[in-house]
N, CA, C, O and the ligand as a Tripos MOL2 file, in Angstrom:
@<TRIPOS>MOLECULE
protein
  285   283    72     0     0
PROTEIN
NO_CHARGES

@<TRIPOS>ATOM
      1 N         115.1310  101.0290  107.1770 N.3       1 MET1
      2 CA        113.6820  101.2120  107.2380 C.3       1 MET1
      3 C         113.1610  101.4760  105.8340 C.2       1 MET1
      4 O         113.8070  102.1470  105.0290 O.2       1 MET1
      5 N         112.0250  100.9580  105.5680 N.am      2 ASN2
      6 CA        111.4330  101.2580  104.2760 C.3       2 ASN2
      7 C         110.0140  101.7930  104.4740 C.2       2 ASN2
      8 O         109.1300  101.1270  105.0130 O.2       2 ASN2
      9 N         109.8500  103.0080  104.0160 N.am      3 ASP3
     10 CA        108.5360  103.6280  104.1680 C.3       3 ASP3
     11 C         107.5500  103.0240  103.1850 C.2       3 ASP3
     12 O         107.9260  102.5350  102.1200 O.2       3 ASP3
     13 N         106.3090  103.0650  103.5560 N.am      4 ILE4
     14 CA        105.2590  102.5920  102.6700 C.3       4 ILE4
     15 C         105.0340  103.6460  101.5910 C.2       4 ILE4
     16 O         104.7750  104.8130  101.8850 O.2       4 ILE4
     17 N         105.1350  103.2170  100.3610 N.am      5 VAL5
     18 CA        104.9550  104.1340   99.2420 C.3       5 VAL5
     19 C         103.5780  103.9140   98.6210 C.2       5 VAL5
     20 O         103.2050  102.7960   98.2650 O.2       5 VAL5
     21 N         102.8470  104.9980   98.5040 N.am      6 LEU6
     22 CA        101.5260  104.9170   97.8760 C.3       6 LEU6
     23 C         101.5790  105.6120   96.5250 C.2       6 LEU6
     24 O         101.9600  106.7770   96.4150 O.2       6 LEU6
     25 N         101.1890  104.8710   95.5110 N.am      7 GLU7
     26 CA        101.1210  105.4630   94.1760 C.3       7 GLU7
     27 C          99.9170  106.3980   94.1260 C.2       7 GLU7
     28 O          99.1190  106.4550   95.0620 O.2       7 GLU7
     29 N          99.8000  107.1270   93.0210 N.am      8 GLU8
     30 CA         98.6340  107.9870   92.8810 C.3       8 GLU8
     31 C          97.3940  107.1230   92.6380 C.2       8 GLU8
     32 O          97.4930  105.9570   92.2570 O.2       8 GLU8
     33 N          96.2450  107.7160   92.8640 N.am      9 CYS9
     34 CA         94.9850  107.0000   92.7260 C.3       9 CYS9
     35 C          94.8330  106.4260   91.3140 C.2       9 CYS9
     36 O          95.0080  107.1490   90.3330 O.2       9 CYS9
     37 N          94.5100  105.1300   91.2030 N.am     10 PRO10
     38 CA         94.3350  104.5160   89.8770 C.3      10 PRO10
     39 C          93.1040  105.0490   89.1450 C.2      10 PRO10
     40 O          92.9900  104.8950   87.9290 O.2      10 PRO10
     41 N          92.1950  105.6680   89.8720 N.am     11 ILE11
     42 CA         90.9730  106.2060   89.2580 C.3      11 ILE11
     43 C          91.1770  107.6470   88.7880 C.2      11 ILE11
     44 O          90.9320  107.9770   87.6280 O.2      11 ILE11
     45 N          91.6290  108.4980   89.7120 N.am     12 CYS12
     46 CA         91.6720  109.9350   89.3820 C.3      12 CYS12
     47 C          93.0630  110.5390   89.5250 C.2      12 CYS12
     48 O          93.2420  111.7350   89.2940 O.2      12 CYS12
     49 N          94.0450  109.7330   89.9010 N.am     13 ARG13
     50 CA         95.4240  110.2020   90.0850 C.3      13 ARG13
     51 C          95.5650  111.1950   91.2360 C.2      13 ARG13
     52 O          96.4800  112.0190   91.2540 O.2      13 ARG13
     53 N          94.6400  111.1010   92.2000 N.am     14 GLY14
     54 CA         94.7590  111.9080   93.4150 C.3      14 GLY14
     55 C          95.7190  111.2290   94.3740 C.2      14 GLY14
     56 O          96.3090  110.2000   94.0470 O.2      14 GLY14
     57 N          95.8750  111.8020   95.5530 N.am     15 ASN15
     58 CA         96.7720  111.2350   96.5550 C.3      15 ASN15
     59 C          96.0910  110.1370   97.3540 C.2      15 ASN15
     60 O          94.9630  110.2990   97.8180 O.2      15 ASN15
     61 N          96.7850  109.0240   97.5100 N.am     16 GLY16
     62 CA         96.2800  107.9570   98.3620 C.3      16 GLY16
     63 C          96.7420  108.2060   99.7830 C.2      16 GLY16
     64 O          97.8220  108.7560   99.9980 O.2      16 GLY16
     65 N          95.9370  107.8090  100.7560 N.am     17 MET17
     66 CA         96.3490  107.9620  102.1580 C.3      17 MET17
     67 C          95.8780  106.7630  102.9690 C.2      17 MET17
     68 O          94.8110  106.2000  102.7210 O.2      17 MET17
     69 N          96.7030  106.3850  103.9470 N.am     18 LEU18
     70 CA         96.3400  105.2930  104.8430 C.3      18 LEU18
     71 C          95.3120  105.7910  105.8410 C.2      18 LEU18
     72 O          95.5230  106.8090  106.5010 O.2      18 LEU18
     73 N          94.2110  105.0830  105.9530 N.am     19 VAL19
     74 CA         93.1610  105.4710  106.8870 C.3      19 VAL19
     75 C          92.9270  104.3130  107.8600 C.2      19 VAL19
     76 O          92.5780  103.2000  107.4660 O.2      19 VAL19
     77 N          93.1320  104.6190  109.1550 N.am     20 HIS20
     78 CA         92.9050  103.5950  110.1830 C.3      20 HIS20
     79 C          91.4970  103.7370  110.7420 C.2      20 HIS20
     80 O          91.0040  104.8380  110.9880 O.2      20 HIS20
     81 N          90.8740  102.5930  110.9320 N.am     21 GLU21
     82 CA         89.5020  102.5800  111.4250 C.3      21 GLU21
     83 C          89.4510  101.8710  112.7680 C.2      21 GLU21
     84 O          89.7340  100.6760  112.8610 O.2      21 GLU21
     85 N          89.0900  102.6120  113.8070 N.am     22 GLY22
     86 CA         88.8590  102.0010  115.1080 C.3      22 GLY22
     87 C          90.0720  101.3890  115.7800 C.2      22 GLY22
     88 O          89.9350  100.6690  116.7690 O.2      22 GLY22
     89 N          91.2760  101.6680  115.2490 N.am     23 GLY23
     90 CA         92.4790  101.1180  115.8540 C.3      23 GLY23
     91 C          92.6770   99.6350  115.6000 C.2      23 GLY23
     92 O          93.5040   99.0030  116.2580 O.2      23 GLY23
     93 N          91.9360   99.0710  114.6620 N.am     24 TRP24
     94 CA         92.1180   97.6340  114.3900 C.3      24 TRP24
     95 C          92.0450   97.2760  112.9150 C.2      24 TRP24
     96 O          92.1620   96.1020  112.5630 O.2      24 TRP24
     97 N          91.8570   98.2540  112.0520 N.am     25 SER25
     98 CA         91.8960   97.9410  110.6280 C.3      25 SER25
     99 C          92.3530   99.1710  109.8500 C.2      25 SER25
    100 O          92.2750  100.2990  110.3370 O.2      25 SER25
    101 N          92.8220   98.9330  108.6510 N.am     26 VAL26
    102 CA         93.3680  100.0180  107.8450 C.3      26 VAL26
    103 C          93.0010   99.8130  106.3790 C.2      26 VAL26
    104 O          92.8700   98.6810  105.9120 O.2      26 VAL26
    105 N          92.8420  100.9050  105.6720 N.am     27 GLU27
    106 CA         92.6340  100.8440  104.2300 C.3      27 GLU27
    107 C          93.3650  102.0330  103.6190 C.2      27 GLU27
    108 O          93.7860  102.9480  104.3250 O.2      27 GLU27
    109 N          93.5080  102.0070  102.3010 N.am     28 VAL28
    110 CA         94.0070  103.1850  101.6040 C.3      28 VAL28
    111 C          92.8190  103.8340  100.9290 C.2      28 VAL28
    112 O          92.0080  103.1760  100.2780 O.2      28 VAL28
    113 N          92.7360  105.1350  101.1010 N.am     29 GLN29
    114 CA         91.6130  105.8760  100.5570 C.3      29 GLN29
    115 C          92.1670  107.0170   99.7110 C.2      29 GLN29
    116 O          93.2280  107.5660  100.0060 O.2      29 GLN29
    117 N          91.4310  107.3670   98.6510 N.am     30 CYS30
    118 CA         91.8350  108.4870   97.8120 C.3      30 CYS30
    119 C          91.3630  109.7880   98.4480 C.2      30 CYS30
    120 O          90.2430  109.8720   98.9520 O.2      30 CYS30
    121 N          92.2280  110.8060   98.4220 N.am     31 ALA31
    122 CA         91.8670  112.0970   99.0000 C.3      31 ALA31
    123 C          90.8810  112.8550   98.1070 C.2      31 ALA31
    124 O          90.2070  113.7790   98.5620 O.2      31 ALA31
    125 N          90.8030  112.4660   96.8580 N.am     32 ASP32
    126 CA         90.0050  113.2370   95.9050 C.3      32 ASP32
    127 C          88.7410  112.5560   95.4020 C.2      32 ASP32
    128 O          87.7930  113.2370   95.0110 O.2      32 ASP32
    129 N          88.7060  111.2350   95.4020 N.am     33 CYS33
    130 CA         87.5060  110.5540   94.9400 C.3      33 CYS33
    131 C          87.1310  109.4720   95.9480 C.2      33 CYS33
    132 O          87.7270  109.3960   97.0220 O.2      33 CYS33
    133 N          86.1750  108.6560   95.6240 N.am     34 SER34
    134 CA         85.6620  107.6840   96.5950 C.3      34 SER34
    135 C          86.3940  106.3500   96.5310 C.2      34 SER34
    136 O          86.0000  105.3940   97.1990 O.2      34 SER34
    137 N          87.4480  106.2780   95.7380 N.am     35 ALA35
    138 CA         88.1660  105.0090   95.6050 C.3      35 ALA35
    139 C          88.8340  104.6290   96.9170 C.2      35 ALA35
    140 O          89.3660  105.4850   97.6240 O.2      35 ALA35
    141 N          88.8040  103.3440   97.2370 N.am     36 HIS36
    142 CA         89.4640  102.8470   98.4440 C.3      36 HIS36
    143 C          89.7120  101.3620   98.2900 C.2      36 HIS36
    144 O          89.0970  100.6980   97.4560 O.2      36 HIS36
    145 N          90.6150  100.8480   99.0990 N.am     37 THR37
    146 CA         90.8740   99.4100   99.0930 C.3      37 THR37
    147 C          89.9590   98.7610  100.1240 C.2      37 THR37
    148 O          89.2000   99.4370  100.8180 O.2      37 THR37
    149 N          90.0480   97.4360  100.2090 N.am     38 VAL38
    150 CA         89.3540   96.7490  101.2960 C.3      38 VAL38
    151 C          90.0820   97.0870  102.5930 C.2      38 VAL38
    152 O          91.2340   97.5200  102.5740 O.2      38 VAL38
    153 N          89.4030   96.8850  103.7150 N.am     39 TYR39
    154 CA         90.0510   97.0390  105.0110 C.3      39 TYR39
    155 C          90.8150   95.7650  105.3430 C.2      39 TYR39
    156 O          90.3490   94.6610  105.0580 O.2      39 TYR39
    157 N          91.9860   95.9210  105.9470 N.am     40 VAL40
    158 CA         92.7300   94.7800  106.4480 C.3      40 VAL40
    159 C          92.8480   94.9540  107.9640 C.2      40 VAL40
    160 O          93.2670   96.0040  108.4520 O.2      40 VAL40
    161 N          92.4750   93.9170  108.6870 N.am     41 GLU41
    162 CA         92.4730   93.9980  110.1520 C.3      41 GLU41
    163 C          93.8320   93.6360  110.7410 C.2      41 GLU41
    164 O          94.6070   92.8870  110.1470 O.2      41 GLU41
    165 N          94.1020   94.1850  111.9240 N.am     42 TYR42
    166 CA         95.3350   93.8500  112.6450 C.3      42 TYR42
    167 C          95.0620   93.8370  114.1360 C.2      42 TYR42
    168 O          94.1090   94.4490  114.6180 O.2      42 TYR42
    169 N          95.9270   93.1190  114.8640 N.am     43 LYS43
    170 CA         95.7430   92.9790  116.3040 C.3      43 LYS43
    171 C          96.8210   93.6690  117.1220 C.2      43 LYS43
    172 O          96.5870   94.0480  118.2700 O.2      43 LYS43
    173 N          98.0180   93.8370  116.5270 N.am     44 ASP44
    174 CA         99.1050   94.4780  117.2690 C.3      44 ASP44
    175 C          99.9810   95.2780  116.3040 C.2      44 ASP44
    176 O          99.6910   95.3610  115.1100 O.2      44 ASP44
    177 N         101.0490   95.8600  116.8340 N.am     45 GLU45
    178 CA        101.8840   96.7450  116.0260 C.3      45 GLU45
    179 C         102.5270   96.0250  114.8380 C.2      45 GLU45
    180 O         102.6760   96.6010  113.7590 O.2      45 GLU45
    181 N         102.9050   94.7660  115.0470 N.am     46 THR46
    182 CA        103.5280   94.0090  113.9670 C.3      46 THR46
    183 C         102.5270   93.7640  112.8530 C.2      46 THR46
    184 O         102.8220   93.9720  111.6760 O.2      46 THR46
    185 N         101.3400   93.3190  113.2390 N.am     47 GLU47
    186 CA        100.3010   93.0750  112.2470 C.3      47 GLU47
    187 C          99.8490   94.3710  111.6000 C.2      47 GLU47
    188 O          99.4670   94.3940  110.4300 O.2      47 GLU47
    189 N          99.8950   95.4560  112.3750 N.am     48 LYS48
    190 CA         99.5050   96.7680  111.8510 C.3      48 LYS48
    191 C         100.3900   97.1440  110.6710 C.2      48 LYS48
    192 O          99.9130   97.6060  109.6340 O.2      48 LYS48
    193 N         101.6880   96.9350  110.8540 N.am     49 ARG49
    194 CA        102.6380   97.2400  109.7900 C.3      49 ARG49
    195 C         102.3560   96.3610  108.5560 C.2      49 ARG49
    196 O         102.3490   96.8470  107.4250 O.2      49 ARG49
    197 N         102.1280   95.0840  108.7920 N.am     50 SER50
    198 CA        101.8330   94.1600  107.6890 C.3      50 SER50
    199 C         100.5520   94.5650  106.9790 C.2      50 SER50
    200 O         100.4580   94.5070  105.7530 O.2      50 SER50
    201 N          99.5650   94.9780  107.7720 N.am     51 ALA51
    202 CA         98.2820   95.3810  107.2060 C.3      51 ALA51
    203 C          98.4450   96.6230  106.3380 C.2      51 ALA51
    204 O          97.8530   96.7270  105.2630 O.2      51 ALA51
    205 N          99.2630   97.5700  106.8240 N.am     52 GLU52
    206 CA         99.5090   98.7840  106.0460 C.3      52 GLU52
    207 C         100.1910   98.4400  104.7270 C.2      52 GLU52
    208 O          99.8520   98.9830  103.6750 O.2      52 GLU52
    209 N         101.1580   97.5290  104.8020 N.am     53 GLU53
    210 CA        101.8590   97.1280  103.5840 C.3      53 GLU53
    211 C         100.9130   96.4010  102.6340 C.2      53 GLU53
    212 O         101.0040   96.5580  101.4170 O.2      53 GLU53
    213 N         100.0020   95.6030  103.1980 N.am     54 ALA54
    214 CA         99.0600   94.8530  102.3710 C.3      54 ALA54
    215 C          98.1140   95.7810  101.6180 C.2      54 ALA54
    216 O          97.8920   95.6000  100.4210 O.2      54 ALA54
    217 N          97.5610   96.7650  102.3050 N.am     55 VAL55
    218 CA         96.6200   97.6600  101.6200 C.3      55 VAL55
    219 C          97.3580   98.5780  100.6420 C.2      55 VAL55
    220 O          96.8230   98.9400   99.5940 O.2      55 VAL55
    221 N          98.6030   98.9510  100.9990 N.am     56 ALA56
    222 CA         99.4000   99.7680  100.0720 C.3      56 ALA56
    223 C          99.6690   98.9750   98.7950 C.2      56 ALA56
    224 O          99.6330   99.5200   97.6920 O.2      56 ALA56
    225 N          99.9420   97.6680   98.9660 N.am     57 TYR57
    226 CA        100.1900   96.8050   97.8070 C.3      57 TYR57
    227 C          98.9470   96.7400   96.9190 C.2      57 TYR57
    228 O          99.0440   96.8680   95.6990 O.2      57 TYR57
    229 N          97.7840   96.5410   97.5340 N.am     58 LEU58
    230 CA         96.5260   96.4720   96.7800 C.3      58 LEU58
    231 C          96.2860   97.7790   96.0260 C.2      58 LEU58
    232 O          95.9170   97.7890   94.8510 O.2      58 LEU58
    233 N          96.5070   98.8740   96.7400 N.am     59 TRP59
    234 CA         96.3260  100.1990   96.1450 C.3      59 TRP59
    235 C          97.2260  100.3740   94.9300 C.2      59 TRP59
    236 O          96.7850  100.7860   93.8570 O.2      59 TRP59
    237 N          98.5040  100.0460   95.1290 N.am     60 ASN60
    238 CA         99.4870  100.2430   94.0600 C.3      60 ASN60
    239 C          99.2330   99.3040   92.8790 C.2      60 ASN60
    240 O          99.6560   99.5820   91.7570 O.2      60 ASN60
    241 N          98.5400   98.1930   93.1380 N.am     61 MET61
    242 CA         98.1790   97.2680   92.0610 C.3      61 MET61
    243 C          96.9110   97.7230   91.3490 C.2      61 MET61
    244 O          96.5230   97.1530   90.3290 O.2      61 MET61
    245 N          96.2690   98.7580   91.8960 N.am     62 GLY62
    246 CA         95.0340   99.2500   91.2860 C.3      62 GLY62
    247 C          93.8040   98.4740   91.7240 C.2      62 GLY62
    248 O          92.7270   98.6210   91.1450 O.2      62 GLY62
    249 N          93.9690   97.6410   92.7570 N.am     63 LYS63
    250 CA         92.8280   96.8730   93.2540 C.3      63 LYS63
    251 C          92.0320   97.7040   94.2520 C.2      63 LYS63
    252 O          92.1200   97.5020   95.4640 O.2      63 LYS63
    253 N          91.2700   98.6240   93.7300 N.am     64 VAL64
    254 CA         90.4830   99.5210   94.5730 C.3      64 VAL64
    255 C          88.9970   99.3820   94.2700 C.2      64 VAL64
    256 O          88.5880   98.8860   93.2200 O.2      64 VAL64
    257 N          88.2160   99.8360   95.2270 N.am     65 ILE65
    258 CA         86.7650   99.8320   95.0880 C.3      65 ILE65
    259 C          86.3310  101.2700   94.8380 C.2      65 ILE65
    260 O          86.7280  102.1830   95.5620 O.2      65 ILE65
    261 N          85.5400  101.4570   93.8400 N.am     66 SER66
    262 CA         85.0520  102.7990   93.5530 C.3      66 SER66
    263 C          83.5530  102.7420   93.3320 C.2      66 SER66
    264 O          83.0430  101.7960   92.7310 O.2      66 SER66
    265 N          82.8490  103.7480   93.8130 N.am     67 SER67
    266 CA         81.4120  103.7510   93.6350 C.3      67 SER67
    267 C          81.0550  104.0840   92.1830 C.2      67 SER67
    268 O          79.9520  103.7990   91.7150 O.2      67 SER67
    269 N          82.0200  104.6950   91.4850 N.am     68 GLU68
    270 CA         81.7730  104.9780   90.0880 C.3      68 GLU68
    271 C          82.0440  103.7290   89.2710 C.2      68 GLU68
    272 O          82.9360  102.9460   89.5940 O.2      68 GLU68
    273 N          81.2810  103.5490   88.2270 N.am     69 ARG69
    274 CA         81.4790  102.3760   87.3970 C.3      69 ARG69
    275 C          82.7020  102.5500   86.5100 C.2      69 ARG69
    276 O          82.8210  103.5270   85.7710 O.2      69 ARG69
    277 N          83.5920  101.5980   86.5960 N.am     70 GLY70
    278 CA         84.7910  101.6520   85.7800 C.3      70 GLY70
    279 C          84.9230  100.4190   84.9260 C.2      70 GLY70
    280 O          83.9760   99.6440   84.7980 O.2      70 GLY70
    281 N          86.0520  100.2340   84.3580 N.am     71 GLU71
    282 CA         86.4000   99.0840   83.5410 C.3      71 GLU71
    283 C          85.4990   98.9650   82.3330 C.2      71 GLU71
    284 O          85.6580   98.0420   81.5340 O.2      71 GLU71
    285 ZN         90.8700  109.0680   93.3220 Zn       72 ZN72
@<TRIPOS>BOND
     1     1     2 1
     2     2     3 1
     3     3     4 2
     4     3     5 am
     5     5     6 1
     6     6     7 1
     7     7     8 2
     8     7     9 am
     9     9    10 1
    10    10    11 1
    11    11    12 2
    12    11    13 am
    13    13    14 1
    14    14    15 1
    15    15    16 2
    16    15    17 am
    17    17    18 1
    18    18    19 1
    19    19    20 2
    20    19    21 am
    21    21    22 1
    22    22    23 1
    23    23    24 2
    24    23    25 am
    25    25    26 1
    26    26    27 1
    27    27    28 2
    28    27    29 am
    29    29    30 1
    30    30    31 1
    31    31    32 2
    32    31    33 am
    33    33    34 1
    34    34    35 1
    35    35    36 2
    36    35    37 am
    37    37    38 1
    38    38    39 1
    39    39    40 2
    40    39    41 am
    41    41    42 1
    42    42    43 1
    43    43    44 2
    44    43    45 am
    45    45    46 1
    46    46    47 1
    47    47    48 2
    48    47    49 am
    49    49    50 1
    50    50    51 1
    51    51    52 2
    52    51    53 am
    53    53    54 1
    54    54    55 1
    55    55    56 2
    56    55    57 am
    57    57    58 1
    58    58    59 1
    59    59    60 2
    60    59    61 am
    61    61    62 1
    62    62    63 1
    63    63    64 2
    64    63    65 am
    65    65    66 1
    66    66    67 1
    67    67    68 2
    68    67    69 am
    69    69    70 1
    70    70    71 1
    71    71    72 2
    72    71    73 am
    73    73    74 1
    74    74    75 1
    75    75    76 2
    76    75    77 am
    77    77    78 1
    78    78    79 1
    79    79    80 2
    80    79    81 am
    81    81    82 1
    82    82    83 1
    83    83    84 2
    84    83    85 am
    85    85    86 1
    86    86    87 1
    87    87    88 2
    88    87    89 am
    89    89    90 1
    90    90    91 1
    91    91    92 2
    92    91    93 am
    93    93    94 1
    94    94    95 1
    95    95    96 2
    96    95    97 am
    97    97    98 1
    98    98    99 1
    99    99   100 2
   100    99   101 am
   101   101   102 1
   102   102   103 1
   103   103   104 2
   104   103   105 am
   105   105   106 1
   106   106   107 1
   107   107   108 2
   108   107   109 am
   109   109   110 1
   110   110   111 1
   111   111   112 2
   112   111   113 am
   113   113   114 1
   114   114   115 1
   115   115   116 2
   116   115   117 am
   117   117   118 1
   118   118   119 1
   119   119   120 2
   120   119   121 am
   121   121   122 1
   122   122   123 1
   123   123   124 2
   124   123   125 am
   125   125   126 1
   126   126   127 1
   127   127   128 2
   128   127   129 am
   129   129   130 1
   130   130   131 1
   131   131   132 2
   132   131   133 am
   133   133   134 1
   134   134   135 1
   135   135   136 2
   136   135   137 am
   137   137   138 1
   138   138   139 1
   139   139   140 2
   140   139   141 am
   141   141   142 1
   142   142   143 1
   143   143   144 2
   144   143   145 am
   145   145   146 1
   146   146   147 1
   147   147   148 2
   148   147   149 am
   149   149   150 1
   150   150   151 1
   151   151   152 2
   152   151   153 am
   153   153   154 1
   154   154   155 1
   155   155   156 2
   156   155   157 am
   157   157   158 1
   158   158   159 1
   159   159   160 2
   160   159   161 am
   161   161   162 1
   162   162   163 1
   163   163   164 2
   164   163   165 am
   165   165   166 1
   166   166   167 1
   167   167   168 2
   168   167   169 am
   169   169   170 1
   170   170   171 1
   171   171   172 2
   172   171   173 am
   173   173   174 1
   174   174   175 1
   175   175   176 2
   176   175   177 am
   177   177   178 1
   178   178   179 1
   179   179   180 2
   180   179   181 am
   181   181   182 1
   182   182   183 1
   183   183   184 2
   184   183   185 am
   185   185   186 1
   186   186   187 1
   187   187   188 2
   188   187   189 am
   189   189   190 1
   190   190   191 1
   191   191   192 2
   192   191   193 am
   193   193   194 1
   194   194   195 1
   195   195   196 2
   196   195   197 am
   197   197   198 1
   198   198   199 1
   199   199   200 2
   200   199   201 am
   201   201   202 1
   202   202   203 1
   203   203   204 2
   204   203   205 am
   205   205   206 1
   206   206   207 1
   207   207   208 2
   208   207   209 am
   209   209   210 1
   210   210   211 1
   211   211   212 2
   212   211   213 am
   213   213   214 1
   214   214   215 1
   215   215   216 2
   216   215   217 am
   217   217   218 1
   218   218   219 1
   219   219   220 2
   220   219   221 am
   221   221   222 1
   222   222   223 1
   223   223   224 2
   224   223   225 am
   225   225   226 1
   226   226   227 1
   227   227   228 2
   228   227   229 am
   229   229   230 1
   230   230   231 1
   231   231   232 2
   232   231   233 am
   233   233   234 1
   234   234   235 1
   235   235   236 2
   236   235   237 am
   237   237   238 1
   238   238   239 1
   239   239   240 2
   240   239   241 am
   241   241   242 1
   242   242   243 1
   243   243   244 2
   244   243   245 am
   245   245   246 1
   246   246   247 1
   247   247   248 2
   248   247   249 am
   249   249   250 1
   250   250   251 1
   251   251   252 2
   252   251   253 am
   253   253   254 1
   254   254   255 1
   255   255   256 2
   256   255   257 am
   257   257   258 1
   258   258   259 1
   259   259   260 2
   260   259   261 am
   261   261   262 1
   262   262   263 1
   263   263   264 2
   264   263   265 am
   265   265   266 1
   266   266   267 1
   267   267   268 2
   268   267   269 am
   269   269   270 1
   270   270   271 1
   271   271   272 2
   272   271   273 am
   273   273   274 1
   274   274   275 1
   275   275   276 2
   276   275   277 am
   277   277   278 1
   278   278   279 1
   279   279   280 2
   280   279   281 am
   281   281   282 1
   282   282   283 1
   283   283   284 2
@<TRIPOS>SUBSTRUCTURE
     1 MET1         2 RESIDUE 1 A MET
     2 ASN2         6 RESIDUE 1 A ASN
     3 ASP3        10 RESIDUE 1 A ASP
     4 ILE4        14 RESIDUE 1 A ILE
     5 VAL5        18 RESIDUE 1 A VAL
     6 LEU6        22 RESIDUE 1 A LEU
     7 GLU7        26 RESIDUE 1 A GLU
     8 GLU8        30 RESIDUE 1 A GLU
     9 CYS9        34 RESIDUE 1 A CYS
    10 PRO10       38 RESIDUE 1 A PRO
    11 ILE11       42 RESIDUE 1 A ILE
    12 CYS12       46 RESIDUE 1 A CYS
    13 ARG13       50 RESIDUE 1 A ARG
    14 GLY14       54 RESIDUE 1 A GLY
    15 ASN15       58 RESIDUE 1 A ASN
    16 GLY16       62 RESIDUE 1 A GLY
    17 MET17       66 RESIDUE 1 A MET
    18 LEU18       70 RESIDUE 1 A LEU
    19 VAL19       74 RESIDUE 1 A VAL
    20 HIS20       78 RESIDUE 1 A HIS
    21 GLU21       82 RESIDUE 1 A GLU
    22 GLY22       86 RESIDUE 1 A GLY
    23 GLY23       90 RESIDUE 1 A GLY
    24 TRP24       94 RESIDUE 1 A TRP
    25 SER25       98 RESIDUE 1 A SER
    26 VAL26      102 RESIDUE 1 A VAL
    27 GLU27      106 RESIDUE 1 A GLU
    28 VAL28      110 RESIDUE 1 A VAL
    29 GLN29      114 RESIDUE 1 A GLN
    30 CYS30      118 RESIDUE 1 A CYS
    31 ALA31      122 RESIDUE 1 A ALA
    32 ASP32      126 RESIDUE 1 A ASP
    33 CYS33      130 RESIDUE 1 A CYS
    34 SER34      134 RESIDUE 1 A SER
    35 ALA35      138 RESIDUE 1 A ALA
    36 HIS36      142 RESIDUE 1 A HIS
    37 THR37      146 RESIDUE 1 A THR
    38 VAL38      150 RESIDUE 1 A VAL
    39 TYR39      154 RESIDUE 1 A TYR
    40 VAL40      158 RESIDUE 1 A VAL
    41 GLU41      162 RESIDUE 1 A GLU
    42 TYR42      166 RESIDUE 1 A TYR
    43 LYS43      170 RESIDUE 1 A LYS
    44 ASP44      174 RESIDUE 1 A ASP
    45 GLU45      178 RESIDUE 1 A GLU
    46 THR46      182 RESIDUE 1 A THR
    47 GLU47      186 RESIDUE 1 A GLU
    48 LYS48      190 RESIDUE 1 A LYS
    49 ARG49      194 RESIDUE 1 A ARG
    50 SER50      198 RESIDUE 1 A SER
    51 ALA51      202 RESIDUE 1 A ALA
    52 GLU52      206 RESIDUE 1 A GLU
    53 GLU53      210 RESIDUE 1 A GLU
    54 ALA54      214 RESIDUE 1 A ALA
    55 VAL55      218 RESIDUE 1 A VAL
    56 ALA56      222 RESIDUE 1 A ALA
    57 TYR57      226 RESIDUE 1 A TYR
    58 LEU58      230 RESIDUE 1 A LEU
    59 TRP59      234 RESIDUE 1 A TRP
    60 ASN60      238 RESIDUE 1 A ASN
    61 MET61      242 RESIDUE 1 A MET
    62 GLY62      246 RESIDUE 1 A GLY
    63 LYS63      250 RESIDUE 1 A LYS
    64 VAL64      254 RESIDUE 1 A VAL
    65 ILE65      258 RESIDUE 1 A ILE
    66 SER66      262 RESIDUE 1 A SER
    67 SER67      266 RESIDUE 1 A SER
    68 GLU68      270 RESIDUE 1 A GLU
    69 ARG69      274 RESIDUE 1 A ARG
    70 GLY70      278 RESIDUE 1 A GLY
    71 GLU71      282 RESIDUE 1 A GLU
    72 ZN72       285 GROUP 0 **** ****
């Protein structure tokens, strides 16, 4: 088994966490700032796992949305 690893927030270095919305989509959100990834939708447990891995990948790549202006 391989657990999903979330790096620290690319904006503020806070903790990232998987947030499920409505039982059909997931994103990674920062516990400390407003940074988050896009939502990825899923239909079943298999897709749920893939979706979690997808948003974790985006997060770890630093592809996050923040209301603060960066770059
Ligand atoms: Zn943050």
